[in-house]
C-alpha positions as CSV (number, residue, x, y, z in Angstrom):
1,M,215.0,-68.6,181.5
2,V,214.8,-67.1,178.0
3,L,215.9,-63.5,177.6
4,S,214.9,-61.1,174.8
5,P,217.8,-60.1,172.5
6,S,217.9,-56.5,173.8
7,H,217.9,-57.7,177.5
8,S,220.6,-60.3,176.6
9,W,222.7,-57.6,174.9
10,R,222.4,-55.3,178.0
11,L,223.3,-58.1,180.4
12,K,226.3,-59.0,178.2
13,Y,227.9,-55.6,178.4
14,V,226.8,-54.8,182.0
15,S,228.4,-58.1,183.1
16,L,231.6,-57.2,181.2
17,G,231.7,-53.8,182.9
18,V,231.1,-55.4,186.3
19,L,233.9,-57.8,185.6
20,V,236.4,-55.0,184.9
21,L,235.4,-53.3,188.2
22,Q,235.5,-56.6,190.1
23,T,238.9,-57.6,188.7
24,T,240.4,-54.2,189.3
25,S,239.1,-54.1,192.9
26,L,240.4,-57.6,193.6
27,V,243.9,-56.9,192.2
28,L,244.3,-53.7,194.3
29,T,242.7,-55.3,197.5
30,M,244.8,-58.5,197.2
31,R,248.0,-56.5,196.7
32,Y,247.2,-54.4,199.8
33,S,246.3,-57.5,201.8
34,R,249.6,-59.2,200.9
35,T,251.8,-56.2,201.7
36,L,250.0,-55.1,204.9
37,K,252.3,-55.6,207.9
38,E,250.5,-57.0,210.9
39,D,251.4,-59.0,214.0
40,G,250.9,-62.7,213.6
41,P,250.9,-65.0,210.6
42,R,249.8,-63.8,207.2
43,Y,246.6,-65.4,205.8
44,L,247.0,-68.4,203.5
45,A,246.2,-67.8,199.8
46,S,245.1,-71.4,199.5
47,S,242.7,-70.9,202.4
48,A,241.2,-67.7,200.7
49,V,240.6,-69.7,197.5
50,V,238.7,-72.4,199.4
51,A,236.7,-69.9,201.4
52,A,235.8,-68.1,198.2
53,E,234.5,-71.3,196.6
54,V,232.3,-72.0,199.7
55,L,230.9,-68.4,199.5
56,K,230.3,-68.8,195.8
57,V,228.3,-72.0,196.2
58,L,226.3,-70.4,199.0
59,A,225.5,-67.4,196.9
60,C,224.5,-69.6,193.9
61,T,222.3,-71.6,196.2
62,L,220.5,-68.3,197.2
63,F,220.0,-67.5,193.5
64,V,218.5,-70.9,192.9
65,F,216.3,-70.4,196.0
66,K,215.1,-67.1,194.4
67,E,214.4,-68.8,191.1
68,S,212.4,-71.5,193.0
69,N,210.1,-68.7,194.2
70,F,211.6,-68.9,197.7
71,N,210.3,-72.4,198.2
72,V,212.8,-74.6,200.0
73,Q,211.1,-77.9,198.9
74,A,211.2,-76.8,195.3
75,M,214.8,-75.8,195.5
76,N,215.8,-79.1,197.2
77,Q,213.9,-81.0,194.5
78,L,215.6,-79.0,191.7
79,L,219.1,-79.5,193.1
80,K,218.5,-83.2,193.6
81,E,217.3,-83.6,190.1
82,E,220.0,-81.6,188.4
83,I,223.0,-82.6,190.6
84,V,222.3,-85.9,192.4
85,N,220.1,-87.6,189.8
86,K,222.3,-86.6,186.8
87,P,225.8,-87.7,187.9
88,M,227.2,-87.7,184.4
89,E,226.1,-84.1,183.8
90,T,227.6,-83.1,187.2
91,M,230.9,-84.9,186.5
92,K,231.3,-82.8,183.4
93,L,232.2,-79.9,185.6
94,A,235.0,-81.9,187.3
95,I,237.0,-81.4,184.1
96,P,237.3,-77.6,184.1
97,A,237.6,-77.6,187.9
98,G,240.5,-80.1,187.7
99,I,242.1,-78.3,184.8
100,Y,242.0,-74.9,186.7
101,T,243.7,-76.6,189.7
102,L,246.3,-78.0,187.4
103,Q,246.8,-74.6,185.7
104,N,247.5,-72.9,189.0
105,N,250.1,-75.5,189.9
106,L,251.7,-75.2,186.4
107,L,251.9,-71.4,186.8
108,Y,253.6,-71.9,190.2
109,V,256.2,-74.2,188.5
110,A,256.6,-71.7,185.7
111,L,257.2,-68.8,188.0
112,S,259.8,-70.8,189.9
113,N,261.8,-71.6,186.7
114,L,261.4,-68.5,184.5
115,D,262.4,-64.9,184.7
116,G,259.5,-62.4,184.9
117,A,259.8,-61.1,181.4
118,T,259.7,-64.5,179.7
119,Y,256.8,-65.6,181.9
120,Q,254.7,-62.5,181.1
121,V,255.3,-62.8,177.3
122,T,254.6,-66.5,177.1
123,Y,251.5,-66.5,179.3
124,Q,249.8,-64.0,177.0
125,L,249.5,-66.9,174.5
126,K,246.4,-67.9,176.5
127,I,244.6,-65.1,174.6
128,L,245.3,-67.0,171.3
129,T,244.6,-70.5,172.7
130,T,241.3,-69.3,174.0
131,A,240.4,-67.9,170.5
132,L,241.5,-71.1,168.8
133,F,239.5,-73.3,171.2
134,S,236.5,-71.0,170.7
135,V,236.8,-71.5,166.9
136,S,237.3,-75.2,167.0
137,M,235.0,-76.2,169.9
138,L,232.2,-73.7,169.5
139,G,232.3,-73.0,165.8
140,K,232.8,-69.3,166.4
141,R,233.6,-67.2,163.4
142,L,236.4,-64.6,163.7
143,G,237.1,-62.1,161.0
144,I,240.5,-60.8,160.0
145,Y,240.1,-57.7,162.1
146,Q,239.3,-59.8,165.2
147,W,242.4,-62.0,164.7
148,L,244.5,-58.9,164.3
149,S,242.9,-57.4,167.4
150,L,243.8,-60.5,169.4
151,L,247.5,-60.2,168.3
152,F,247.4,-56.5,169.3
153,L,245.8,-57.5,172.7
154,M,248.5,-60.1,173.3
155,A,251.2,-57.7,172.5
156,G,249.6,-54.9,174.5
157,V,249.1,-56.9,177.7
158,T,252.7,-58.2,177.4
159,L,254.0,-54.6,177.3
160,V,251.7,-53.4,180.1
161,Q,253.0,-56.1,182.4
162,W,256.6,-55.9,181.2
163,P,258.9,-55.8,184.3
164,T,261.3,-52.9,184.7
165,E,265.1,-53.3,184.2
166,S,265.7,-53.5,187.9
167,E,263.5,-56.6,188.2
168,G,264.8,-60.0,187.5
169,T,268.1,-59.3,185.7
170,E,270.1,-61.3,188.2
171,E,267.5,-64.1,188.5
172,Q,267.7,-64.6,184.7
173,K,271.4,-65.2,184.9
174,I,271.2,-67.9,187.5
175,L,268.4,-69.9,185.7
176,T,269.8,-72.9,183.9
177,A,268.8,-74.1,180.5
178,G,267.0,-77.1,181.9
179,S,265.2,-75.0,184.5
180,Q,264.0,-72.6,181.7
181,F,262.8,-75.5,179.6
182,V,260.7,-76.8,182.5
183,G,259.3,-73.3,183.1
184,L,258.6,-72.8,179.4
185,M,256.8,-76.1,179.0
186,S,254.8,-75.4,182.2
187,V,253.6,-72.0,181.1
188,L,252.7,-73.3,177.6
189,M,250.7,-76.1,179.1
190,A,249.0,-73.6,181.4
191,C,248.0,-71.5,178.3
192,V,246.5,-74.5,176.6
193,S,244.7,-75.7,179.7
194,S,243.4,-72.2,180.4
195,G,242.0,-71.8,176.9
196,F,240.5,-75.3,176.9
197,A,238.9,-75.1,180.4
198,G,237.4,-71.7,179.7
199,V,235.9,-72.6,176.4
200,Y,234.7,-76.1,177.7
201,F,232.9,-74.3,180.5
202,E,231.4,-71.9,178.0
203,K,230.2,-74.8,175.8
204,I,228.5,-76.4,178.8
205,L,226.8,-73.2,179.9
206,K,225.5,-72.4,176.4
207,E,224.4,-75.9,175.4
208,T,222.5,-76.7,178.6
209,K,219.0,-75.8,179.8
210,Q,220.2,-75.7,183.4
211,S,220.4,-72.5,185.3
212,V,223.9,-70.8,185.3
213,W,223.7,-70.9,189.1
214,V,223.1,-74.7,189.2
215,R,226.1,-75.1,186.9
216,N,228.2,-72.8,189.1
217,I,227.2,-74.9,192.2
218,Q,228.5,-78.0,190.4
219,L,231.7,-76.3,189.4
220,G,232.1,-74.8,192.9
221,L,231.7,-78.2,194.6
222,F,234.5,-79.7,192.6
223,S,236.7,-76.6,192.9
224,F,236.2,-76.7,196.6
225,V,237.4,-80.4,196.8
226,F,240.4,-79.7,194.6
227,G,241.2,-76.5,196.4
228,F,240.9,-78.1,199.8
229,V,243.2,-81.0,198.8
230,G,245.7,-78.4,197.4
231,M,245.6,-76.4,200.7
232,I,246.3,-79.6,202.7
233,M,249.2,-80.5,200.4
234,Y,250.9,-77.2,200.3
235,D,249.9,-75.5,203.6
236,G,248.9,-78.5,205.7
237,Q,251.6,-77.8,208.3
238,R,250.6,-74.2,208.8
239,V,246.9,-75.1,208.9
240,R,247.6,-77.6,211.7
241,Q,249.6,-75.0,213.6
242,S,247.4,-71.9,213.3
243,G,244.2,-73.0,211.7
244,I,242.6,-72.4,208.3
245,F,241.6,-68.8,209.1
246,Q,244.9,-67.6,210.4
247,G,245.7,-64.0,209.6
248,Y,242.1,-63.2,208.5
249,N,240.9,-59.6,209.0
250,T,238.5,-57.2,207.3
251,I,240.7,-56.8,204.2
252,T,241.1,-60.6,203.9
253,C,237.4,-61.1,204.0
254,T,237.0,-58.4,201.4
255,V,239.4,-60.3,199.1
256,V,237.4,-63.6,199.6
257,V,234.1,-61.8,198.8
258,L,235.6,-60.2,195.7
259,Q,237.0,-63.6,194.6
260,A,233.6,-65.2,195.0
261,L,231.9,-62.3,193.2
262,G,234.4,-62.8,190.4
263,G,233.4,-66.5,190.0
264,L,229.7,-65.4,189.7
265,V,230.4,-62.6,187.2
266,I,232.7,-64.7,185.0
267,A,229.9,-67.4,184.8
268,V,227.4,-64.7,183.6
269,V,230.0,-63.2,181.2
270,I,230.7,-66.6,179.7
271,K,227.0,-67.4,179.4
272,Y,225.9,-64.2,177.7
273,A,229.2,-63.0,176.1
274,D,232.2,-65.3,175.6
275,N,235.7,-66.1,176.8
276,I,237.3,-63.8,174.2
277,L,235.4,-60.8,175.5
278,K,236.3,-61.9,179.0
279,G,239.9,-61.6,178.0
280,F,239.4,-58.1,176.8
281,A,237.7,-57.1,180.1
282,T,240.5,-58.7,182.1
283,S,243.1,-56.8,180.0
284,L,241.3,-53.5,180.5
285,S,241.2,-54.1,184.3
286,I,245.0,-54.5,184.3
287,I,245.4,-51.0,182.9
288,V,242.7,-49.6,185.2
289,S,244.5,-51.2,188.2
290,A,247.8,-49.7,187.1
291,L,246.4,-46.2,186.7
292,I,244.7,-46.3,190.1
293,S,248.0,-47.5,191.6
294,Y,249.7,-44.5,190.0
295,F,247.2,-41.7,190.7
296,L,245.8,-42.8,194.1
297,L,248.2,-45.3,195.7
298,D,251.4,-43.8,194.4
299,D,253.1,-47.2,194.2
300,F,253.5,-47.5,190.5
301,N,255.6,-45.5,188.0
302,P,254.4,-46.1,184.4
303,T,257.0,-46.2,181.6
304,G,256.8,-45.5,177.9
305,V,256.5,-49.3,177.4
306,F,253.4,-49.3,179.6
307,F,251.7,-46.5,177.6
308,L,252.5,-48.2,174.4
309,G,250.9,-51.4,175.7
310,T,247.9,-49.4,176.8
311,M,247.5,-47.9,173.4
312,L,247.7,-51.4,171.8
313,V,245.0,-52.8,174.2
314,M,242.7,-49.9,173.4
315,A,243.3,-50.3,169.7
316,A,242.6,-54.0,170.0
317,T,239.4,-53.4,171.8
318,I,238.2,-51.0,169.1
319,L,239.4,-53.3,166.3
320,Y,237.7,-56.4,167.8
321,S,234.3,-54.7,167.6
322,Y,234.9,-53.5,164.0
323,P,232.0,-54.8,161.9
324,H,232.8,-57.6,159.5
325,K,230.7,-59.8,157.2
326,S,230.3,-63.4,158.4
327,A,230.7,-64.6,154.8
328,S,233.8,-62.6,154.0
329,V,237.0,-64.1,152.8
330,G,238.8,-63.0,156.0
331,T,236.5,-65.0,158.2
332,I,238.0,-68.2,159.6
333,K,235.9,-71.1,160.9
334,I,236.8,-74.6,162.0
335,E,234.0,-77.0,162.0
336,N,233.2,-78.7,165.3
337,C,234.9,-81.9,165.9
338,P,232.6,-84.8,166.8
339,T,232.5,-85.5,170.6
């Protein structure tokens, strides 16, 4: 489907706005669901991830059905041609799905071996790794103002998420040097894998003639397999005892729906915008979530560091959109490496 430049521009910024709303809603709903006190077992996060992937694949299938003019036979033929008859194209999506799974495990290791402050600071390097992979893999040009804005964004998000003094001071003392090294290497690998997987998926979406929904089905199938294996490995005992859907309620189902919606919106954002703009949208959602927590939920007390970080994120957003000449001296481009 070919879109006019004006329609593509509108879709680009509408999808970014929806991503901010979706991410904000997901953060607040997930926080509420994990702190809600109820009788019985709490729902498994790994189960929610798997359920969201199933829902995402079903939703994408409905979109393909719509694109096939609500013809079941035409939809089946399309899915067979694009997924079954093109195994190599389909297998390309196993790479980002596997890397995302690896990234989640690396972050778990990092959180277990680092104090909160070190983790928050180091993990913001994913903003720069995403930019570097965008330049090297996609040939994207970034001007000097955009590189500066990315540094501002990284610093701003770090300050916004900086833990208070009461958090983690004791845990930092008991962490050994070896433990901190393992945690640091884990979070650095997660930053690299996050940037690569996101840009790799963007490259596939923008260089293919396939529908974004077909590509999302392919990604979702692999993500479901990896997620299911992870659920069995980490929560297999509890699944056997109380079932996959233990602890599910209306709030849990809302979390699953929002997670699935996030997968759809991110695919559209990456297709019609890029991973760097996605990072800005996600950063803005962190601030929106914090402000809602302060004004409506009364469970967050912003500090001067938070407001400084917010100002940096806002400044970075404005600076990134500052017009620059593509041929200027401040523009950096790395030619695509042969694949």
